[in-house]
Backbone and ligand atoms as CSV (ligand in chain L), in Angstrom:
chain,resi,resn,atom,element,x,y,z
A,1,MET,N,N,-25.650,29.592,-45.260
A,1,MET,CA,C,-25.125,29.109,-43.991
A,1,MET,C,C,-26.047,28.038,-43.395
A,2,ALA,N,N,-25.477,26.980,-42.842
A,2,ALA,CA,C,-26.292,25.908,-42.275
A,2,ALA,C,C,-26.999,26.429,-41.011
A,3,GLU,N,N,-28.150,25.826,-40.755
A,3,GLU,CA,C,-28.864,26.152,-39.515
A,3,GLU,C,C,-28.026,25.731,-38.325
A,4,PRO,N,N,-27.805,26.626,-37.390
A,4,PRO,CA,C,-26.983,26.229,-36.236
A,4,PRO,C,C,-27.797,25.391,-35.257
A,5,GLU,N,N,-27.086,24.654,-34.452
A,5,GLU,CA,C,-27.729,23.923,-33.368
A,5,GLU,C,C,-28.093,24.985,-32.311
A,6,VAL,N,N,-29.294,24.844,-31.738
A,6,VAL,CA,C,-29.736,25.849,-30.766
A,6,VAL,C,C,-29.898,25.202,-29.393
A,7,GLU,N,N,-29.355,25.862,-28.383
A,7,GLU,CA,C,-29.562,25.389,-27.030
A,7,GLU,C,C,-30.329,26.482,-26.272
A,8,VAL,N,N,-31.498,26.118,-25.726
A,8,VAL,CA,C,-32.292,27.085,-24.997
A,8,VAL,C,C,-32.029,26.909,-23.509
A,9,ARG,N,N,-31.671,27.991,-22.821
A,9,ARG,CA,C,-31.494,27.913,-21.383
A,9,ARG,C,C,-32.451,28.880,-20.724
A,10,ARG,N,N,-33.198,28.352,-19.778
A,10,ARG,CA,C,-34.154,29.198,-19.074
A,10,ARG,C,C,-33.636,29.540,-17.701
A,11,SER,N,N,-33.870,30.766,-17.306
A,11,SER,CA,C,-33.360,31.192,-16.000
A,11,SER,C,C,-34.456,31.830,-15.177
A,12,LYS,N,N,-34.550,31.434,-13.905
A,12,LYS,CA,C,-35.557,32.014,-13.004
A,12,LYS,C,C,-35.256,33.467,-12.728
A,13,ARG,N,N,-33.963,33.806,-12.789
A,13,ARG,CA,C,-33.578,35.172,-12.480
A,13,ARG,C,C,-33.975,36.144,-13.583
A,14,ARG,N,N,-34.128,35.607,-14.799
A,14,ARG,CA,C,-34.504,36.471,-15.910
A,14,ARG,C,C,-35.995,36.781,-15.859
A,15,ARG,N,N,-36.334,38.017,-16.014
A,15,ARG,CA,C,-37.755,38.383,-16.029
A,15,ARG,C,C,-38.207,38.609,-17.470
A,16,ARG,N,N,-37.613,39.549,-18.109
A,16,ARG,CA,C,-38.049,39.908,-19.457
A,16,ARG,C,C,-36.977,39.763,-20.515
A,17,THR,N,N,-35.714,39.851,-20.133
A,17,THR,CA,C,-34.705,39.955,-21.176
A,17,THR,C,C,-34.420,38.599,-21.833
A,18,VAL,N,N,-34.217,38.696,-23.155
A,18,VAL,CA,C,-33.843,37.531,-23.934
A,18,VAL,C,C,-32.521,37.853,-24.579
A,19,SER,N,N,-31.585,36.938,-24.524
A,19,SER,CA,C,-30.333,37.191,-25.233
A,19,SER,C,C,-29.830,35.920,-25.905
A,20,ALA,N,N,-28.905,36.100,-26.782
A,20,ALA,CA,C,-28.368,34.958,-27.509
A,20,ALA,C,C,-26.924,35.207,-27.874
A,21,TYR,N,N,-26.155,34.138,-27.862
A,21,TYR,CA,C,-24.776,34.289,-28.307
A,21,TYR,C,C,-24.332,32.983,-28.984
A,22,ARG,N,N,-23.300,33.095,-29.770
A,22,ARG,CA,C,-22.766,31.945,-30.483
A,22,ARG,C,C,-21.651,31.323,-29.663
A,23,ASP,N,N,-21.735,29.990,-29.536
A,23,ASP,CA,C,-20.697,29.242,-28.834
A,23,ASP,C,C,-20.200,28.194,-29.817
A,24,GLY,N,N,-19.137,28.497,-30.553
A,24,GLY,CA,C,-18.721,27.606,-31.641
A,24,GLY,C,C,-19.803,27.601,-32.697
A,25,ASN,N,N,-20.255,26.425,-33.118
A,25,ASN,CA,C,-21.310,26.348,-34.123
A,25,ASN,C,C,-22.694,26.345,-33.517
A,26,LYS,N,N,-22.730,26.421,-32.187
A,26,LYS,CA,C,-24.013,26.352,-31.479
A,26,LYS,C,C,-24.465,27.757,-31.098
A,27,VAL,N,N,-25.793,27.969,-31.078
A,27,VAL,CA,C,-26.275,29.235,-30.574
A,27,VAL,C,C,-26.998,28.996,-29.269
A,28,VAL,N,N,-26.634,29.727,-28.231
A,28,VAL,CA,C,-27.279,29.608,-26.926
A,28,VAL,C,C,-28.252,30.754,-26.776
A,29,VAL,N,N,-29.515,30.436,-26.505
A,29,VAL,CA,C,-30.543,31.448,-26.298
A,29,VAL,C,C,-30.958,31.426,-24.843
A,30,LEU,N,N,-30.859,32.570,-24.193
A,30,LEU,CA,C,-31.235,32.666,-22.769
A,30,LEU,C,C,-32.618,33.284,-22.621
A,31,LEU,N,N,-33.508,32.566,-21.958
A,31,LEU,CA,C,-34.891,33.007,-21.837
A,31,LEU,C,C,-35.312,33.042,-20.358
A,32,PRO,N,N,-36.297,33.881,-20.055
A,32,PRO,CA,C,-36.819,33.841,-18.684
A,32,PRO,C,C,-37.528,32.482,-18.449
A,33,ALA,N,N,-37.529,32.044,-17.184
A,33,ALA,CA,C,-38.094,30.712,-16.885
A,33,ALA,C,C,-39.550,30.587,-17.291
A,34,ARG,N,N,-40.347,31.631,-16.968
A,34,ARG,CA,C,-41.757,31.523,-17.296
A,34,ARG,C,C,-42.051,32.130,-18.669
A,35,MET,N,N,-42.043,31.298,-19.661
A,35,MET,CA,C,-42.354,31.737,-21.024
A,35,MET,C,C,-42.989,30.541,-21.712
A,36,SER,N,N,-44.039,30.771,-22.459
A,36,SER,CA,C,-44.742,29.654,-23.084
A,36,SER,C,C,-43.916,29.068,-24.228
A,37,GLN,N,N,-44.257,27.884,-24.681
A,37,GLN,CA,C,-43.584,27.243,-25.791
A,37,GLN,C,C,-43.709,28.094,-27.069
A,38,THR,N,N,-44.894,28.693,-27.230
A,38,THR,CA,C,-45.114,29.522,-28.410
A,38,THR,C,C,-44.181,30.747,-28.382
A,39,GLU,N,N,-44.123,31.355,-27.211
A,39,GLU,CA,C,-43.230,32.513,-27.081
A,39,GLU,C,C,-41.771,32.100,-27.297
A,40,GLU,N,N,-41.414,30.942,-26.735
A,40,GLU,CA,C,-40.042,30.452,-26.899
A,40,GLU,C,C,-39.716,30.329,-28.385
A,41,LYS,N,N,-40.622,29.704,-29.136
A,41,LYS,CA,C,-40.380,29.466,-30.557
A,41,LYS,C,C,-40.161,30.802,-31.302
A,42,ARG,N,N,-41.025,31.745,-30.974
A,42,ARG,CA,C,-40.954,33.045,-31.639
A,42,ARG,C,C,-39.619,33.751,-31.293
A,43,TRP,N,N,-39.242,33.713,-30.017
A,43,TRP,CA,C,-38.028,34.380,-29.604
A,43,TRP,C,C,-36.770,33.720,-30.182
A,44,VAL,N,N,-36.765,32.379,-30.229
A,44,VAL,CA,C,-35.593,31.708,-30.776
A,44,VAL,C,C,-35.392,32.110,-32.252
A,45,ALA,N,N,-36.508,32.100,-33.014
A,45,ALA,CA,C,-36.430,32.480,-34.424
A,45,ALA,C,C,-35.946,33.919,-34.555
A,46,ASP,N,N,-36.474,34.791,-33.711
A,46,ASP,CA,C,-36.128,36.202,-33.730
A,46,ASP,C,C,-34.637,36.420,-33.397
A,47,MET,N,N,-34.164,35.735,-32.351
A,47,MET,CA,C,-32.776,35.918,-31.945
A,47,MET,C,C,-31.823,35.374,-32.991
A,48,LEU,N,N,-32.192,34.256,-33.625
A,48,LEU,CA,C,-31.333,33.686,-34.672
A,48,LEU,C,C,-31.193,34.672,-35.816
A,49,SER,N,N,-32.280,35.287,-36.243
A,49,SER,CA,C,-32.150,36.184,-37.381
A,49,SER,C,C,-31.408,37.463,-36.974
A,50,ARG,N,N,-31.596,37.938,-35.737
A,50,ARG,CA,C,-30.815,39.096,-35.285
A,50,ARG,C,C,-29.315,38.798,-35.277
A,51,LEU,N,N,-28.989,37.594,-34.734
A,51,LEU,CA,C,-27.588,37.233,-34.632
A,51,LEU,C,C,-26.946,37.137,-36.016
A,52,GLN,N,N,-27.705,36.551,-36.933
A,52,GLN,CA,C,-27.185,36.408,-38.294
A,52,GLN,C,C,-26.981,37.782,-38.967
A,53,ARG,N,N,-27.941,38.687,-38.729
A,53,ARG,CA,C,-27.784,40.033,-39.301
A,53,ARG,C,C,-26.540,40.708,-38.752
A,54,SER,N,N,-26.329,40.595,-37.450
A,54,SER,CA,C,-25.183,41.314,-36.890
A,54,SER,C,C,-23.877,40.651,-37.348
A,55,GLU,N,N,-23.892,39.328,-37.516
A,55,GLU,CA,C,-22.685,38.663,-37.998
A,55,GLU,C,C,-22.400,39.015,-39.442
A,56,THR,N,N,-23.467,39.162,-40.238
A,56,THR,CA,C,-23.274,39.532,-41.658
A,56,THR,C,C,-22.663,40.925,-41.759
A,57,ARG,N,N,-23.116,41.834,-40.896
A,57,ARG,CA,C,-22.554,43.178,-40.868
A,57,ARG,C,C,-21.075,43.176,-40.534
A,58,ARG,N,N,-20.675,42.207,-39.686
A,58,ARG,CA,C,-19.296,42.189,-39.211
A,58,ARG,C,C,-18.334,41.487,-40.156
A,59,ARG,N,N,-18.869,40.874,-41.229
A,59,ARG,CA,C,-17.957,40.172,-42.126
A,59,ARG,C,C,-17.075,41.164,-42.894
A,60,SER,N,N,-15.979,40.644,-43.411
A,60,SER,CA,C,-14.999,41.514,-44.062
A,60,SER,C,C,-15.380,41.772,-45.523
A,61,PRO,N,N,-15.172,43.002,-46.001
A,61,PRO,CA,C,-15.375,43.252,-47.436
A,61,PRO,C,C,-14.413,42.416,-48.287
A,62,ALA,N,N,-13.328,41.931,-47.650
A,62,ALA,CA,C,-12.361,41.119,-48.368
A,62,ALA,C,C,-12.946,39.779,-48.830
A,63,ARG,N,N,-14.120,39.457,-48.287
A,63,ARG,CA,C,-14.730,38.185,-48.675
A,63,ARG,C,C,-15.200,38.173,-50.127
A,64,GLU,N,N,-15.367,39.385,-50.716
A,64,GLU,CA,C,-15.984,39.491,-52.042
A,64,GLU,C,C,-15.168,38.894,-53.172
A,65,SER,N,N,-13.866,39.055,-53.142
A,65,SER,CA,C,-13.060,38.608,-54.296
A,65,SER,C,C,-11.577,38.552,-53.923
A,66,ASP,N,N,-10.785,37.960,-54.808
A,66,ASP,CA,C,-9.338,37.937,-54.589
A,66,ASP,C,C,-8.775,39.368,-54.579
A,67,ALA,N,N,-9.349,40.218,-55.424
A,67,ALA,CA,C,-8.866,41.604,-55.484
A,67,ALA,C,C,-9.128,42.314,-54.152
A,68,ALA,N,N,-10.318,42.061,-53.576
A,68,ALA,CA,C,-10.656,42.675,-52.299
A,68,ALA,C,C,-9.764,42.133,-51.202
A,69,LEU,N,N,-9.397,40.871,-51.309
A,69,LEU,CA,C,-8.514,40.227,-50.342
A,69,LEU,C,C,-7.102,40.871,-50.408
A,70,SER,N,N,-6.629,41.064,-51.634
A,70,SER,CA,C,-5.326,41.707,-51.831
A,70,SER,C,C,-5.321,43.144,-51.302
A,71,ARG,N,N,-6.424,43.821,-51.543
A,71,ARG,CA,C,-6.538,45.208,-51.063
A,71,ARG,C,C,-6.444,45.230,-49.558
A,72,ARG,N,N,-7.138,44.296,-48.881
A,72,ARG,CA,C,-7.095,44.251,-47.433
A,72,ARG,C,C,-5.670,43.959,-46.946
A,73,CYS,N,N,-4.948,43.102,-47.663
A,73,CYS,CA,C,-3.563,42.820,-47.284
A,73,CYS,C,C,-2.697,44.069,-47.374
A,74,ARG,N,N,-2.937,44.880,-48.387
A,74,ARG,CA,C,-2.142,46.108,-48.520
A,74,ARG,C,C,-2.430,47.041,-47.350
A,75,GLU,N,N,-3.716,47.145,-46.951
A,75,GLU,CA,C,-4.063,47.993,-45.809
A,75,GLU,C,C,-3.412,47.514,-44.525
A,76,LEU,N,N,-3.455,46.173,-44.336
A,76,LEU,CA,C,-2.878,45.595,-43.105
A,76,LEU,C,C,-1.371,45.724,-43.105
A,77,SER,N,N,-0.762,45.577,-44.280
A,77,SER,CA,C,0.674,45.710,-44.385
A,77,SER,C,C,1.109,47.145,-44.019
A,78,ALA,N,N,0.358,48.132,-44.489
A,78,ALA,CA,C,0.658,49.526,-44.183
A,78,ALA,C,C,0.507,49.777,-42.677
A,79,LYS,N,N,-0.523,49.189,-42.090
A,79,LYS,CA,C,-0.830,49.472,-40.695
A,79,LYS,C,C,0.095,48.748,-39.705
A,80,TYR,N,N,0.384,47.487,-39.985
A,80,TYR,CA,C,1.123,46.690,-38.987
A,80,TYR,C,C,2.555,46.331,-39.374
A,81,PHE,N,N,2.895,46.530,-40.650
A,81,PHE,CA,C,4.243,46.138,-41.083
A,81,PHE,C,C,4.978,47.304,-41.742
A,82,ASP,N,N,4.517,48.515,-41.528
A,82,ASP,CA,C,5.101,49.686,-42.192
A,82,ASP,C,C,5.236,49.464,-43.679
A,83,GLY,N,N,4.314,48.740,-44.264
A,83,GLY,CA,C,4.311,48.490,-45.705
A,83,GLY,C,C,5.393,47.544,-46.187
A,84,ARG,N,N,6.051,46.817,-45.245
A,84,ARG,CA,C,7.179,45.993,-45.654
A,84,ARG,C,C,6.808,44.635,-46.250
A,85,THR,N,N,5.569,44.223,-46.102
A,85,THR,CA,C,5.202,42.917,-46.677
A,85,THR,C,C,4.364,43.116,-47.926
A,86,GLU,N,N,4.831,42.528,-49.005
A,86,GLU,CA,C,4.097,42.685,-50.266
A,86,GLU,C,C,3.935,41.349,-50.937
A,87,PRO,N,N,2.838,40.668,-50.671
A,87,PRO,CA,C,2.637,39.356,-51.307
A,87,PRO,C,C,2.527,39.496,-52.825
A,88,SER,N,N,3.050,38.485,-53.555
A,88,SER,CA,C,2.910,38.535,-55.022
A,88,SER,C,C,1.479,38.152,-55.426
A,89,SER,N,N,0.857,37.287,-54.644
A,89,SER,CA,C,-0.545,37.004,-54.886
A,89,SER,C,C,-1.249,36.556,-53.615
A,90,VAL,N,N,-2.503,36.941,-53.481
A,90,VAL,CA,C,-3.344,36.523,-52.353
A,90,VAL,C,C,-4.660,36.063,-52.964
A,91,ARG,N,N,-5.066,34.810,-52.642
A,91,ARG,CA,C,-6.351,34.400,-53.205
A,91,ARG,C,C,-7.115,33.453,-52.297
A,92,TRP,N,N,-8.419,33.417,-52.552
A,92,TRP,CA,C,-9.318,32.457,-51.882
A,92,TRP,C,C,-9.139,31.101,-52.528
A,93,VAL,N,N,-9.076,30.057,-51.749
A,93,VAL,CA,C,-8.982,28.711,-52.307
A,93,VAL,C,C,-10.014,27.797,-51.615
A,94,PRO,N,N,-10.408,26.713,-52.283
A,94,PRO,CA,C,-11.383,25.787,-51.683
A,94,PRO,C,C,-10.887,25.326,-50.309
A,95,PRO,N,N,-11.854,24.983,-49.401
A,95,PRO,CA,C,-11.450,24.576,-48.054
A,95,PRO,C,C,-10.328,23.557,-48.047
A,96,MET,N,N,-9.344,23.835,-47.208
A,96,MET,CA,C,-8.230,22.907,-47.063
A,96,MET,C,C,-8.501,22.030,-45.850
A,97,ARG,N,N,-7.980,20.804,-45.886
A,97,ARG,CA,C,-8.321,19.853,-44.828
A,97,ARG,C,C,-7.766,20.283,-43.473
A,98,THR,N,N,-6.543,20.747,-43.426
A,98,THR,CA,C,-5.933,21.019,-42.124
A,98,THR,C,C,-5.507,22.478,-41.923
A,99,ARG,N,N,-5.941,23.350,-42.813
A,99,ARG,CA,C,-5.439,24.717,-42.722
A,99,ARG,C,C,-6.498,25.769,-42.933
A,100,TRP,N,N,-6.279,26.914,-42.279
A,100,TRP,CA,C,-7.121,28.091,-42.528
A,100,TRP,C,C,-6.539,28.881,-43.675
A,101,ALA,N,N,-5.219,28.822,-43.786
A,101,ALA,CA,C,-4.540,29.600,-44.835
A,101,ALA,C,C,-3.165,28.981,-45.055
A,102,SER,N,N,-2.529,29.343,-46.139
A,102,SER,CA,C,-1.172,28.859,-46.303
A,102,SER,C,C,-0.365,29.889,-47.052
A,103,CYS,N,N,0.960,29.733,-46.921
A,103,CYS,CA,C,1.858,30.744,-47.434
A,103,CYS,C,C,3.082,30.061,-47.990
A,104,THR,N,N,3.574,30.513,-49.133
A,104,THR,CA,C,4.854,30.038,-49.650
A,104,THR,C,C,5.778,31.255,-49.641
A,105,PRO,N,N,6.554,31.409,-48.564
A,105,PRO,CA,C,7.352,32.638,-48.393
A,105,PRO,C,C,8.266,32.951,-49.566
A,106,SER,N,N,8.920,31.908,-50.159
A,106,SER,CA,C,9.878,32.163,-51.226
A,106,SER,C,C,9.202,32.754,-52.477
A,107,GLU,N,N,7.927,32.425,-52.643
A,107,GLU,CA,C,7.203,32.964,-53.812
A,107,GLU,C,C,6.333,34.165,-53.451
A,108,GLY,N,N,6.159,34.383,-52.151
A,108,GLY,CA,C,5.342,35.488,-51.713
A,108,GLY,C,C,3.853,35.286,-51.945
A,109,THR,N,N,3.437,34.038,-51.995
A,109,THR,CA,C,2.025,33.750,-52.256
A,109,THR,C,C,1.270,33.352,-50.995
A,110,ILE,N,N,0.047,33.807,-50.915
A,110,ILE,CA,C,-0.811,33.506,-49.762
A,110,ILE,C,C,-2.144,32.974,-50.271
A,111,ARG,N,N,-2.624,31.880,-49.667
A,111,ARG,CA,C,-3.904,31.328,-50.016
A,111,ARG,C,C,-4.768,31.253,-48.766
A,112,VAL,N,N,-6.024,31.636,-48.903
A,112,VAL,CA,C,-6.929,31.659,-47.736
A,112,VAL,C,C,-8.116,30.754,-47.997
A,113,SER,N,N,-8.409,29.902,-47.014
A,113,SER,CA,C,-9.493,28.923,-47.167
A,113,SER,C,C,-10.862,29.606,-47.216
A,114,GLU,N,N,-11.698,29.102,-48.121
A,114,GLU,CA,C,-13.065,29.590,-48.255
A,114,GLU,C,C,-13.836,29.484,-46.950
A,115,ARG,N,N,-13.377,28.584,-46.056
A,115,ARG,CA,C,-14.046,28.447,-44.754
A,115,ARG,C,C,-14.056,29.750,-43.973
A,116,LEU,N,N,-13.143,30.668,-44.321
A,116,LEU,CA,C,-13.050,31.917,-43.556
A,116,LEU,C,C,-13.868,33.065,-44.162
A,117,ARG,N,N,-14.593,32.795,-45.229
A,117,ARG,CA,C,-15.361,33.878,-45.885
A,117,ARG,C,C,-16.374,34.493,-44.958
A,118,ASP,N,N,-16.947,33.699,-44.068
A,118,ASP,CA,C,-18.043,34.220,-43.229
A,118,ASP,C,C,-17.639,34.555,-41.799
A,119,VAL,N,N,-16.356,34.472,-41.469
A,119,VAL,CA,C,-15.956,34.825,-40.108
A,119,VAL,C,C,-15.946,36.347,-39.992
A,120,PRO,N,N,-16.031,36.874,-38.745
A,120,PRO,CA,C,-15.963,38.338,-38.592
A,120,PRO,C,C,-14.675,38.894,-39.203
A,121,GLY,N,N,-14.763,40.131,-39.683
A,121,GLY,CA,C,-13.626,40.777,-40.314
A,121,GLY,C,C,-12.353,40.763,-39.479
A,122,TRP,N,N,-12.509,40.946,-38.156
A,122,TRP,CA,C,-11.308,41.018,-37.302
A,122,TRP,C,C,-10.601,39.669,-37.197
A,123,VAL,N,N,-11.341,38.566,-37.453
A,123,VAL,CA,C,-10.712,37.238,-37.423
A,123,VAL,C,C,-9.948,37.017,-38.730
A,124,LEU,N,N,-10.592,37.374,-39.847
A,124,LEU,CA,C,-9.899,37.259,-41.135
A,124,LEU,C,C,-8.666,38.142,-41.149
A,125,ASP,N,N,-8.771,39.330,-40.575
A,125,ASP,CA,C,-7.608,40.222,-40.519
A,125,ASP,C,C,-6.428,39.554,-39.796
A,126,TYR,N,N,-6.743,38.862,-38.698
A,126,TYR,CA,C,-5.661,38.168,-37.976
A,126,TYR,C,C,-4.998,37.157,-38.893
A,127,VAL,N,N,-5.782,36.353,-39.608
A,127,VAL,CA,C,-5.196,35.348,-40.478
A,127,VAL,C,C,-4.303,35.974,-41.539
A,128,LEU,N,N,-4.765,37.100,-42.086
A,128,LEU,CA,C,-3.961,37.785,-43.101
A,128,LEU,C,C,-2.668,38.349,-42.486
A,129,VAL,N,N,-2.777,38.917,-41.300
A,129,VAL,CA,C,-1.570,39.443,-40.615
A,129,VAL,C,C,-0.579,38.295,-40.376
A,130,HIS,N,N,-1.107,37.153,-39.945
A,130,HIS,CA,C,-0.283,35.962,-39.693
A,130,HIS,C,C,0.498,35.570,-40.952
A,131,GLU,N,N,-0.247,35.481,-42.076
A,131,GLU,CA,C,0.407,35.057,-43.328
A,131,GLU,C,C,1.366,36.147,-43.848
A,132,LEU,N,N,0.985,37.391,-43.683
A,132,LEU,CA,C,1.872,38.496,-44.130
A,132,LEU,C,C,3.176,38.452,-43.323
A,133,ALA,N,N,3.057,38.153,-42.029
A,133,ALA,CA,C,4.280,38.092,-41.184
A,133,ALA,C,C,5.218,37.002,-41.668
A,134,HIS,N,N,4.671,35.921,-42.238
A,134,HIS,CA,C,5.516,34.856,-42.763
A,134,HIS,C,C,6.377,35.300,-43.936
A,135,LEU,N,N,5.973,36.366,-44.615
A,135,LEU,CA,C,6.780,36.853,-45.709
A,135,LEU,C,C,8.053,37.522,-45.171
A,136,LEU,N,N,8.004,37.925,-43.879
A,136,LEU,CA,C,9.192,38.502,-43.236
A,136,LEU,C,C,9.950,37.442,-42.440
A,137,VAL,N,N,9.179,36.596,-41.750
A,137,VAL,CA,C,9.771,35.553,-40.904
A,137,VAL,C,C,9.052,34.242,-41.194
A,138,PRO,N,N,9.734,33.284,-41.850
A,138,PRO,CA,C,9.046,32.064,-42.283
A,138,PRO,C,C,8.545,31.163,-41.158
A,139,GLY,N,N,9.259,30.998,-40.061
A,139,GLY,CA,C,8.810,30.058,-39.018
A,139,GLY,C,C,7.865,30.677,-38.011
A,140,HIS,N,N,7.628,29.954,-36.902
A,140,HIS,CA,C,6.755,30.456,-35.866
A,140,HIS,C,C,7.541,30.813,-34.592
A,141,GLY,N,N,8.701,31.384,-34.778
A,141,GLY,CA,C,9.552,31.746,-33.641
A,141,GLY,C,C,9.156,33.078,-33.001
A,142,LYS,N,N,10.045,33.504,-32.099
A,142,LYS,CA,C,9.747,34.708,-31.328
A,142,LYS,C,C,9.617,35.948,-32.227
A,143,ASP,N,N,10.499,36.091,-33.191
A,143,ASP,CA,C,10.437,37.268,-34.082
A,143,ASP,C,C,9.123,37.305,-34.843
A,144,PHE,N,N,8.680,36.106,-35.253
A,144,PHE,CA,C,7.433,36.016,-35.976
A,144,PHE,C,C,6.282,36.571,-35.148
A,145,TRP,N,N,6.172,36.080,-33.875
A,145,TRP,CA,C,5.058,36.526,-33.046
A,145,TRP,C,C,5.170,37.991,-32.642
A,146,THR,N,N,6.373,38.528,-32.582
A,146,THR,CA,C,6.511,39.949,-32.306
A,146,THR,C,C,5.789,40.763,-33.387
A,147,TRP,N,N,5.952,40.326,-34.626
A,147,TRP,CA,C,5.254,41.027,-35.733
A,147,TRP,C,C,3.744,40.835,-35.598
A,148,VAL,N,N,3.348,39.556,-35.468
A,148,VAL,CA,C,1.904,39.256,-35.493
A,148,VAL,C,C,1.188,39.984,-34.360
A,149,LYS,N,N,1.833,40.049,-33.199
A,149,LYS,CA,C,1.137,40.638,-32.032
A,149,LYS,C,C,1.011,42.175,-32.112
A,150,ARG,N,N,1.554,42.756,-33.162
A,150,ARG,CA,C,1.237,44.163,-33.382
A,150,ARG,C,C,-0.252,44.297,-33.704
A,151,TYR,N,N,-0.823,43.205,-34.180
A,151,TYR,CA,C,-2.265,43.195,-34.420
A,151,TYR,C,C,-2.949,42.911,-33.059
A,152,PRO,N,N,-3.709,43.879,-32.529
A,152,PRO,CA,C,-4.139,43.779,-31.129
A,152,PRO,C,C,-5.134,42.648,-30.836
A,153,LYS,N,N,-5.850,42.146,-31.843
A,153,LYS,CA,C,-6.830,41.093,-31.537
A,153,LYS,C,C,-6.290,39.691,-31.798
A,154,THR,N,N,-4.973,39.544,-31.827
A,154,THR,CA,C,-4.370,38.240,-32.135
A,154,THR,C,C,-4.861,37.140,-31.209
A,155,GLU,N,N,-4.766,37.334,-29.885
A,155,GLU,CA,C,-5.150,36.263,-28.945
A,155,GLU,C,C,-6.624,35.897,-29.104
A,156,ARG,N,N,-7.466,36.925,-29.221
A,156,ARG,CA,C,-8.892,36.687,-29.357
A,156,ARG,C,C,-9.198,35.889,-30.627
A,157,ALA,N,N,-8.533,36.275,-31.709
A,157,ALA,CA,C,-8.798,35.609,-32.990
A,157,ALA,C,C,-8.313,34.146,-32.968
A,158,ILE,N,N,-7.202,33.896,-32.297
A,158,ILE,CA,C,-6.717,32.510,-32.193
A,158,ILE,C,C,-7.747,31.691,-31.430
A,159,GLY,N,N,-8.304,32.265,-30.357
A,159,GLY,CA,C,-9.339,31.588,-29.594
A,159,GLY,C,C,-10.582,31.325,-30.434
A,160,TYR,N,N,-10.987,32.300,-31.223
A,160,TYR,CA,C,-12.142,32.163,-32.099
A,160,TYR,C,C,-11.947,30.990,-33.081
A,161,LEU,N,N,-10.752,30.952,-33.694
A,161,LEU,CA,C,-10.490,29.904,-34.684
A,161,LEU,C,C,-10.402,28.526,-34.063
A,162,GLU,N,N,-9.850,28.470,-32.839
A,162,GLU,CA,C,-9.810,27.178,-32.144
A,162,GLU,C,C,-11.215,26.696,-31.849
A,163,GLY,N,N,-12.077,27.609,-31.421
A,163,GLY,CA,C,-13.474,27.263,-31.162
A,163,GLY,C,C,-14.184,26.785,-32.415
A,164,LEU,N,N,-13.935,27.494,-33.519
A,164,LEU,CA,C,-14.544,27.130,-34.806
A,164,LEU,C,C,-14.094,25.742,-35.252
A,165,SER,N,N,-12.813,25.486,-35.130
A,165,SER,CA,C,-12.271,24.195,-35.546
A,165,SER,C,C,-12.830,23.088,-34.694
A,166,ALA,N,N,-12.885,23.308,-33.340
A,166,ALA,CA,C,-13.399,22.272,-32.443
A,166,ALA,C,C,-14.882,22.012,-32.681
A,167,ALA,N,N,-15.645,23.099,-32.850
A,167,ALA,CA,C,-17.098,22.955,-33.020
A,167,ALA,C,C,-17.424,22.184,-34.298
A,168,ALA,N,N,-16.678,22.444,-35.351
A,168,ALA,CA,C,-16.966,21.789,-36.633
A,168,ALA,C,C,-16.145,20.520,-36.789
A,169,GLN,N,N,-15.396,20.180,-35.750
A,169,GLN,CA,C,-14.514,19.005,-35.760
A,169,GLN,C,C,-13.664,18.973,-37.027
A,170,LEU,N,N,-13.051,20.096,-37.290
A,170,LEU,CA,C,-12.244,20.215,-38.497
A,170,LEU,C,C,-10.814,19.706,-38.308
A,171,GLY,N,N,-10.337,19.746,-37.078
A,171,GLY,CA,C,-8.966,19.302,-36.841
A,171,GLY,C,C,-7.942,20.209,-37.515
A,172,ILE,N,N,-8.262,21.512,-37.566
A,172,ILE,CA,C,-7.337,22.437,-38.198
A,172,ILE,C,C,-6.324,22.941,-37.171
A,173,GLU,N,N,-5.050,22.832,-37.504
A,173,GLU,CA,C,-3.978,23.281,-36.607
A,173,GLU,C,C,-3.542,24.675,-36.987
A,174,ALA,N,N,-3.474,25.548,-36.001
A,174,ALA,CA,C,-3.148,26.944,-36.261
A,174,ALA,C,C,-1.794,27.096,-36.949
A,175,ASP,N,N,-0.833,26.257,-36.587
A,175,ASP,CA,C,0.525,26.483,-37.063
A,175,ASP,C,C,0.919,25.622,-38.272
A,176,ASP,N,N,-0.054,24.980,-38.877
A,176,ASP,CA,C,0.250,24.139,-40.026
A,176,ASP,C,C,-0.051,24.926,-41.308
A,177,ASP,N,N,0.687,25.974,-41.547
A,177,ASP,CA,C,0.308,26.802,-42.687
A,177,ASP,C,C,1.464,27.115,-43.627
A,178,LEU,N,N,2.615,26.476,-43.392
A,178,LEU,CA,C,3.749,26.794,-44.253
A,178,LEU,C,C,4.046,25.685,-45.244
A,179,ASP,N,N,4.276,26.087,-46.485
A,179,ASP,CA,C,4.549,25.096,-47.513
A,179,ASP,C,C,6.023,24.736,-47.620
A,180,GLU,N,N,6.822,25.275,-46.726
A,180,GLU,CA,C,8.237,24.975,-46.758
A,180,GLU,C,C,8.726,24.656,-45.364
A,181,ALA,N,N,9.919,24.059,-45.267
A,181,ALA,CA,C,10.487,23.761,-43.947
A,181,ALA,C,C,10.631,25.068,-43.188
A,182,GLU,N,N,10.373,25.022,-41.897
A,182,GLU,CA,C,10.452,26.240,-41.108
A,182,GLU,C,C,11.897,26.641,-40.872
A,183,GLY,N,N,12.094,27.934,-40.789
A,183,GLY,CA,C,13.469,28.425,-40.680
A,183,GLY,C,C,13.936,28.654,-39.273
A,184,ASP,N,N,13.179,28.136,-38.262
A,184,ASP,CA,C,13.668,28.429,-36.915
A,184,ASP,C,C,13.838,27.185,-36.060
L,1,ZN,ZN,ZN,2.021,30.359,-39.564
């Protein structure tokens, strides 16, 4: 993973606590106002490695292989689609210019961009649910979203992906994922 851009913010209200969070590709580290440069350096390094460890823990086991990705799709299909969606193939593909994933409903195939290998599991799950729903409803109409929104973190995941796309200036459009004319 590339070294993220770090923004240090110091606050007079902070006495001892140090915290950090990711904002797109940037990491914001919050420090107490009175802290030496040496302490700042040590804390920034410490917070970056903590953040990375927690993000690594949150990644999906589906990142490991196409087989693991297919397995995850079967679990999600059982949970959110009563087992009604059965893709003929699901695989990781090299980063696509304008897409996180794509689906060919008539063939039942789903492809997921390598760019998503390191996102939290709940974000990858949303993308898989989105593509699985296309096997039932090809377009992005009301019926489609009724299925997708059975996945409770849909809104949050869409926000996460928009942030990721904006931060990396990828220009990826959420709804540009169908390889065929939309049916709605
Ligand atoms: Zn779609």
